[in-house]
C-alpha positions, 0 to 999 in steps of 0.5 A, a space after each residue: 480546543 483549536 487545531 493550533 492549540 493541539 498542534 502546539 501540544 503535539 510539538 511539545 509532546 511528540 517526536 518531530 520524526 512523526 510527520 503530519 500531512 495535515 493539522 486536522 485533529 479527528 473527532 469522528 468519522 463515517 465511511 468517507 467523511 471526517 469531522 475535526 475537533 472544531 466541527 469542520 467536515 472533510 471528505 477523506 481521499 487518504 483513508 489512513 493511507 489505503 487502510 480503509 477500503 471499506 470506509 471508516 467504521 463500516 457497520 459490519 466491521 464494527 459489529 464483528 469487533 464488538 462481538 469479539 470484545 464480548 469474548 476476549 481481546 488477547 491471549 497471544 495465539 502462540 500461547 492460547 490459540 483461537 479458531 478465528 485465526 485459523 479460519 482467516 488463514 484458511 480464507 487467505 490461503 484460498 483467496 490469494 493467487 496461485 494454484 498450490 497449497 499455501 500457509 499463512 502467518 499473522 503479524 501486526 504491521 506491513 513492515 513486519 510482514 515484509 520483515 517476516 517474508 524476508 526471514 522466510 525466504 532466507 530460511 527456505 533458500 539458504 541464501 541471504 541476498 534480496 533484490 528490490 526496486 527503485 522507488 519502492 516502499 517496504 516499511 520503516 524498520 531497518 530491513 524495510 528501509 534497506 529495501 525501500 528505494 527512496 532515501 528522503 525521508 525514509 533512510 536519511 540520518 539512520 546510518 548503515 542499512 542491512 547488507 545484501 540488499 540490492 536495487 534495480 530501476 523500476 520500469 516506468 516508461 514515463 521516466 525513461 525506463 522500459 521493462 527491457 531496461 529493468 530486466 537488463 539491469 537485473 542481469 547486469 546486477 547478476 554479472 557484476 554485483 551478486 551471484 543469482 545463486 546467492 539471491 533469496 528473493 526479489 520483492 516488488 509492489 505490483 503497483 508502487 505505492 509511495 513510489 508514485 502508483 506505477 503499475 508493473 507491466 504484465 510482460 515484466 511480471 511474467 519475465 520476472 517470474 521466469 527469471 526467478 524460476 531460472 535461478 531458484 529465487 523466490 518472488 515476493 509480492 508486496 500487496 500491503 497497499 494494493 490489496 483488498 479490492 483497491 485495484 479492481 481485483 481482490 489482489 493486484 497480482 490477480 491482474 497478472 498471469 503468474 503468482 508470487 511465492 510469498 505475498 505480504 498484506 496489511 492496511 485494508 485487511 482489517 478495516 482500520 484495525 492493526 493486522 498484517 499477514 504473509 501468505 505463501 507456498 506451504 513448503 516455503 512457509 514451513 521453512 522456519 522452525 517453531 518459534 522462528 515466526 510470530 509476535 505477542 500481538 500478531 493476529 490480535 483477535 479484534 483485528 482477526 474479527 475485523 478482517 473476516 468482516 472486511 472479506 465478507 463486505 468486499 464480496 457481498 457489496 461487490 467492491 471490486 466492481 465498485 472500484 473499477 466504476 469509481 476509478 473510471 469516473 475519476 480518470 474521466 474527470 481528470 482527463 477532461 482537465 488536460 487542456 485547461 491544466 497543462 501541468 497534467 502529464 499522466 493519469 493512471 492506475 488500475 481500479 480505484 488505485 489512481 494517480 495524477 502526475 504533474 510537471 511544471 508547464 514551463 520547464 516540463 520537469 516534475 513539479 512537487 510544488 504544483 502537486 502540493 499546491 493542489 493538495 493544500 487548495 483542496 484541503 482548504 475546500 474540505 478534501 484530504 489528498 496525499 502526494 507521493 512519488 520519487 519526485 513528490 509530483 504525484 497526487 494519489 487517490 485512496 478514497 474508501 471504495 464504499 464512498 457514497 455517490 453524492 459524496 464522490 461527486 462532491 469530491 470530484 468537483 473540489 478536485 477539479 476546482 483545486 487543479 484549475 485554481 492551482 493552474 491559474 484558471 
């Protein structure tokens, strides 16, 4: 069956609201490679949007899930609990940043983790307001949309958002916003719009995902922590996209000198199986009453089993170091193209959470057109890429950290050829 036929069927059967970046219909996948229904091979630099840090079908992840299948697939932990759920919570409590007692809950998606983090923060503080940042992405549920700092396509057409959510500019000096200006905007918000004593939490991605892979400066995160402590506000780190070795450390917050009160996780936590978590200070996590948190599929046994294997793989295969090595190679290759491709204005990102940003070489304005042109040329050559950024002019790189050296080298060659072709070279 051809991709055209499948696309026709998709258009007839599935809401157009479920957007598709490619018209590739997967047939099978292994590590960093996908083969479609027509037998064509692609190198996957999207990894299900940062879900597959350990690659497609890592043997240890698959073995763990198969073993769990032989025991049970679902009981609902709130009805009949199981030890693996408890053990994984213990592991995350020990591994997440912060030298204090922690507790964890498991849910199913990143957006659900964010929703629960806000619920927990409100229950713990008795306050309702939440502050987020421009360009941030926190999910497609209503609270997730309200927190997200981008209207199109995430908020447009969905009506009024939940109240008591405020935004301030994210510090991106490339676009004229310094850390001092972001802090000044927070203080202005406290003076003009919301009493800080009414703010339950500030939520921030240590490296913005959909927003363009901009990292929070260490000085800014420290100042944010101090501001939260001053006003009794909880700091939530959204590590849904940054977690599990992607940034060269297990968590992006490990790059900072301070710890959040709550952390949300999902995506690569379970190597392709739906699982998300909230981990935080024990006394804060215990604020909601019994039954206030949870969900029928939260902490599904298959996802829990996969997550244990993922944590083992990250440690045993040295994926944090591997991420730093791969990211360094990728950024060096991109740097070598600057003179030949003047559209490149920035190359960035910790570990293997990297991005390249493009401007129009004539107008010097952000060029989503050029970024998309590179993406489409690369796709035709067999490399799957994703764009992002408020202006849509950024290509982000999310290949599995387990990618083989020869496959990685092949991908870099395709990437270089695609950028040069788009630039007219």
